[in-house]
C-alpha positions in Angstrom: 7.9 -15.9 35.0 10.3 -15.6 32.1 11.5 -12.1 31.3 9.6 -10.0 28.7 12.2 -9.4 25.9 10.2 -9.1 22.7 6.7 -8.7 21.5 6.2 -12.4 21.1 6.7 -12.8 24.9 3.8 -10.4 25.5 1.8 -12.4 23.0 2.2 -15.6 24.8 1.4 -14.1 28.2 -1.7 -12.4 26.7 -2.8 -15.8 25.3 -2.8 -17.2 28.8 -4.7 -14.3 30.4 -7.3 -13.3 27.8 -10.4 -15.5 27.0 -9.8 -17.3 23.7 -12.6 -15.6 21.8 -11.1 -12.2 22.4 -7.4 -13.2 22.0 -8.3 -14.9 18.7 -10.2 -11.7 17.6 -6.9 -9.8 17.8 -4.7 -12.6 16.6 -6.3 -13.6 13.3 -6.9 -12.6 9.7 -9.5 -13.4 7.0 -10.0 -16.7 5.3 -6.6 -18.5 4.9 -4.7 -15.7 6.7 -2.1 -15.6 4.0 -2.0 -11.8 3.9 -2.0 -11.6 7.7 1.1 -13.9 7.7 2.8 -12.1 4.8 2.5 -8.8 6.7 5.0 -10.2 9.2 7.1 -12.5 7.1 7.8 -10.0 4.3 9.7 -7.7 6.7 12.3 -10.5 7.1 13.0 -10.3 3.3 14.5 -6.8 3.8 18.1 -6.8 4.9 19.9 -4.0 6.6 23.2 -2.3 5.8 25.6 -2.5 8.7 28.1 0.4 9.2 31.0 0.6 11.7 33.3 3.2 13.2 30.5 5.8 13.2 29.8 8.2 16.1 26.8 6.7 17.8 26.3 9.3 20.6 23.4 11.6 21.1 20.9 9.5 19.2 17.3 10.7 18.7 14.1 8.9 17.5 12.0 12.0 17.8 10.1 13.1 14.7 6.7 14.4 13.6 3.5 12.7 12.3 1.1 15.1 10.5 3.0 18.0 12.1 2.6 16.6 15.7 5.7 15.9 17.8 6.2 12.2 18.6 8.9 10.5 20.6 9.3 7.9 17.9 7.4 7.3 14.6 4.9 4.8 16.1 1.2 5.3 16.7 -1.2 3.0 18.4 -3.6 1.8 15.7 -7.4 1.9 15.9 -8.5 -1.6 17.1 -12.0 -2.7 17.8 -12.9 -4.4 21.0 -9.7 -3.2 22.7 -11.6 -3.1 26.0 -12.2 -6.8 25.8 -8.5 -7.6 25.9 -8.4 -5.9 29.4 -11.0 -4.0 31.4 -11.0 -0.3 30.3 -8.5 -1.2 27.6 -8.8 1.9 25.4 -8.4 4.2 28.4 -5.3 2.3 29.6 -3.7 2.2 26.2 -4.4 5.9 25.6 -2.8 6.8 28.9 0.3 4.7 28.1 0.7 6.3 24.7 0.2 9.8 26.2 3.0 9.2 28.7 5.3 7.7 26.1 4.7 10.6 23.6 3.1 8.7 20.8 -0.4 9.0 19.3 -3.3 6.8 20.3 -6.1 6.2 17.8 -9.5 5.3 19.2 -11.7 3.1 17.0 -15.3 3.7 16.2 -15.9 0.1 17.4 -14.2 0.7 20.8 -15.6 -0.5 24.1 -14.8 2.7 25.9 -16.5 5.7 24.4 -14.8 8.9 23.1 -16.0 10.7 26.2 -14.7 8.0 28.5 -11.2 8.1 27.1 -11.1 11.9 27.0 -12.1 12.1 30.7 -9.1 9.9 31.7 -6.4 11.6 29.4 -4.9 15.0 29.4 -3.7 15.3 25.8 -5.5 15.0 22.5 -5.8 11.6 20.9 -6.8 10.6 17.3 -10.2 9.2 16.4 -10.8 6.6 13.6 -14.1 6.8 11.7 -16.0 4.1 9.8 -18.5 5.5 7.4 -22.0 4.1 8.1 -25.2 4.4 6.2 -26.7 6.5 9.1 -25.1 9.8 8.1 -26.7 11.6 11.1 -24.8 9.2 13.4 -21.6 9.8 11.5 -22.0 13.6 11.8 -22.7 13.1 15.5 -19.5 11.0 15.9 -17.4 13.6 14.2 -18.8 16.3 16.4 -18.2 14.2 19.5 -14.6 13.7 18.4 -14.2 17.5 17.9 -15.8 18.2 21.3 -13.4 15.7 23.0 -10.4 17.6 21.5 -9.3 14.8 19.1 -6.4 16.2 17.0 -6.7 14.0 13.9 -9.4 11.9 12.2 -8.4 8.6 10.7 -10.9 7.6 8.0 -10.9 3.9 7.2 -11.8 3.3 3.6 -11.3 -0.5 3.3 -14.3 -1.8 5.2 -17.3 -1.3 3.0 -18.1 -5.0 3.6 -16.6 -7.3 6.2 -14.0 -9.9 5.3 -14.8 -13.3 6.8 -12.7 -14.2 9.8 -13.2 -17.9 10.6 -12.0 -17.8 14.2 -14.6 -15.2 15.1 -17.4 -17.2 13.6 -16.2 -20.5 15.3 -15.8 -18.7 18.6 -19.2 -17.0 18.5 -17.6 -13.7 19.3 -19.7 -10.9 20.9 -19.3 -8.0 23.3 -20.1 -8.6 26.0 -19.6 -12.4 25.6 -22.5 -14.7 25.3 -23.2 -17.1 28.2 -23.0 -20.4 26.5 -21.1 -23.3 28.2 -18.2 -22.7 25.9 -17.9 -19.0 26.7 -18.5 -19.5 30.4 -15.6 -22.0 30.4 -13.3 -19.6 28.5 -14.0 -16.9 31.0 -13.8 -19.2 34.1 -10.3 -20.2 33.1 -9.3 -16.5 33.0 -10.2 -15.4 36.6 -8.0 -12.2 36.6 -9.7 -11.0 33.4 -13.1 -11.6 34.9 -12.4 -9.9 38.2 -11.2 -6.7 36.4 -14.2 -6.8 34.0 -16.5 -6.8 37.0 -15.0 -3.4 38.1 -15.9 -1.5 35.0 -19.2 -0.5 33.3 -17.5 -0.5 29.9 -18.4 -3.8 28.4 -20.0 -3.1 25.0 -19.5 -0.7 22.1 -19.5 2.6 23.9 -19.5 4.9 20.9 -22.7 3.2 19.5 -25.1 2.0 22.2 -27.2 4.9 23.4 -25.9 7.1 20.6 -27.0 5.5 17.3 -30.7 5.8 16.4 -32.6 2.8 17.6 -29.6 1.2 19.5 -30.4 1.4 23.1 -29.3 -2.1 24.2 -27.4 -5.2 23.1 -30.3 -6.8 21.4 -30.5 -4.0 18.8 -26.8 -3.5 18.4 -25.9 -6.6 16.4 -28.6 -6.1 13.8 -27.6 -2.4 13.5 -23.9 -3.1 12.9 -24.7 -5.8 10.4 -26.6 -3.3 8.3 -24.6 -0.1 8.7 -21.3 -0.6 6.9 -21.9 1.3 3.6 -21.0 -0.6 0.4 -21.6 2.6 -1.6 -18.7 4.4 0.1 -16.9 6.5 -2.5 -14.2 9.1 -2.9 -16.9 11.8 -3.1 -17.7 11.1 0.6 -14.4 12.5 1.7 -15.5 16.1 0.8 -18.4 16.3 3.3 -16.4 14.4 6.0 -13.5 16.9 5.6 -15.9 19.8 5.8 -17.7 18.4 8.9 -14.4 17.6 10.6 -12.3 20.7 9.7 -9.0 19.2 11.0 -6.1 16.9 10.0 -7.5 14.0 8.0 -5.7 10.6 7.5 -7.0 8.1 5.0 -6.5 4.4 6.0 -6.6 1.4 3.7 -4.4 2.4 0.7 -2.9 -0.6 -1.1 -2.7 0.5 -4.7 -1.0 3.4 -6.4 -4.1 4.4 -8.3 -6.0 4.7 -5.0 -3.0 6.6 -3.6 -3.4 9.2 -6.4 -7.2 9.5 -5.6 -6.3 10.0 -1.9 -3.9 12.8 -2.8 -6.6 14.4 -5.0 -9.0 14.3 -2.0 -6.8 16.7 -0.1 -6.0 14.4 2.9 -3.1 15.2 5.1 -1.7 11.6 5.2 -2.4 8.1 4.0 -1.9 4.8 5.7 -0.7 1.9 3.5 -2.7 -0.8 5.0 -4.6 -4.1 4.3 -6.5 -3.9 7.6 -4.0 -6.2 9.3 -4.8 -9.0 6.8 -8.4 -9.0 8.0 -10.1 -8.0 4.8 -8.9 -9.2 1.3 -6.9 -12.4 1.9 -4.4 -12.8 -0.9 -3.6 -9.0 -1.1 0.0 -8.0 -0.9 1.6 -7.2 2.5 1.7 -3.6 3.5 5.5 -3.5 3.5 5.7 -5.1 0.0 3.5 -2.4 -1.5 5.0 0.6 0.4 7.9 1.4 -1.9 5.5 1.5 -4.9 3.2 3.9 -3.1 6.1 6.1 -1.9 7.5 6.3 -5.5 4.0 7.3 -6.8 2.9 10.0 -4.3 5.6 10.3 -1.6 6.4 13.8 -2.7 2.7 14.9 -2.5 1.4 13.5 0.8 2.7 12.1 4.1 2.8 8.3 4.0 2.3 6.0 7.0 2.1 2.2 7.2 0.5 -0.4 9.4 0.4 -4.2 9.3 3.0 -6.8 10.4 5.2 -4.6 12.6 6.4 -6.7 15.5 9.8 -5.1 16.2 11.7 -1.9 16.2 13.7 -3.2 13.2 10.4 -3.4 11.3 9.7 0.2 12.1 13.2 1.2 10.9 12.7 -0.8 7.6 9.4 1.0 7.0 11.1 4.4 7.6 14.0 3.6 5.3 11.4 2.8 2.6 9.8 6.2 2.9 7.1 6.0 5.6 6.9 8.9 7.9 5.1 7.0 10.6 4.0 3.5 11.5 1.1 2.0 13.5 1.0 -1.0 15.8 -2.2 -2.9 16.6 -1.4 -6.4 17.8 1.8 -5.5 19.6 0.1 -3.1 22.0 -3.0 -5.4 22.3 -0.7 -8.3 23.4 0.8 -5.9 25.9 -2.6 -4.8 27.1 -3.8 -8.4 27.5 -0.6 -9.4 29.2 -0.4 -6.6 31.7 -2.8 -3.7 31.2 -1.3 -0.2 31.0 2.1 -1.5 32.1 2.0 -4.1 29.3 1.3 -1.4 26.7 4.2 0.6 28.0 6.4 -2.5 27.8 5.5 -3.0 24.1 6.5 0.5 23.3 9.7 0.2 25.3 10.6 -3.0 23.4 10.1 -1.3 20.1 12.0 1.8 21.1 15.0 -0.1 22.3 15.1 -2.3 19.2 14.7 0.8 16.9 17.4 2.8 18.7 20.0 0.0 18.7 19.3 -1.0 15.1 19.6 2.6 14.0 22.9 3.0 15.7 24.3 -0.2 14.1 23.2 1.1 10.7 25.4 4.1 11.4 22.7 6.7 12.0 22.1 9.0 15.0 19.0 10.8 13.9 15.9 8.8 12.7 15.1 11.6 10.2 18.2 10.8 8.2 17.3 7.1 7.5 16.6 6.3 3.9 17.0 3.4 1.4 20.8 3.8 1.6 20.5 2.0 5.0 19.1 -1.1 3.4 21.2 -3.8 1.8 18.7 -5.8 -0.1 15.0 -6.4 -0.6 13.8 -9.9 -1.6 17.4 -10.8 -2.3 17.9 -7.9 -4.8 20.5 -5.4 -3.7 19.2 -1.9 -3.1 
């Protein structure tokens, strides 16, 4: 096989190993996918400032995210259906992140449950929460995350209703997959994936089935999820969630400076500049385009993170230069997971680490915490 040198290599290997419906779930956006595409392409509009004759020894990428030590400013983002990219996907990704020294964030819509991941890891991970209409279930989820030792709660605020993703509808996506001729063919052409799936009991939404009221099997799951995302979600909800949680709180889905001010007023510990990976409002700006505006507005009041479009260590560096204190990767680690399980996730992190370290050195810096806008040459053709 060709060597794995960049995230796109992992993507192509995952495409060959993961059934189409699940690969497409990870590798798609809403409607025309213009925001999904801009998330990636807008990073290329930022040019770096090269420096020479600078001591490049003793470099470090170590920093902190919400006060927690990380080996580099990269966290694994919460992604639904991770356990459908590879058997026990959430467990394997959490283990890889733990060994690498970066945070792993478990999604509410994960295949492996909070308890299943906690049983196979030794350090605290983060938990991402969707606010559902069933408040008793939400309180139970928060308590389960606390009991599992989760060290941060990531509250997603941009999914009151679901953006339409054409690929999922055309593929008839479900977990576990339906047994139509099309789906059987997709799985039959991915025998390694099938064999590994047969070895695990984790094949549906582990945080929901058997925990949410009235959801004891797959037939009741789809109707429950369709009705549960709460369109009445408001800033007032943060208060009771904060009280119930009692730990570090990160708000995800900020893409407007007015919303950033509301987030600061809510008393959260950090915000994530995010458009849900281009999977919600198609036509919204890319995360990296809006990041400087958010940093200028509230960067002195709250810790700012970013997700969306990061495909290289250079992208991480550009986000840090623009004021982010942390970044999140979703698709890069999912490609690694689909391509090679736990080892593939580790490879994705190693690729980003090497690219980030080398780029930082060529920009004349030895300590990631000293990066700033002085290390950028231009943005959208305008000199910084």
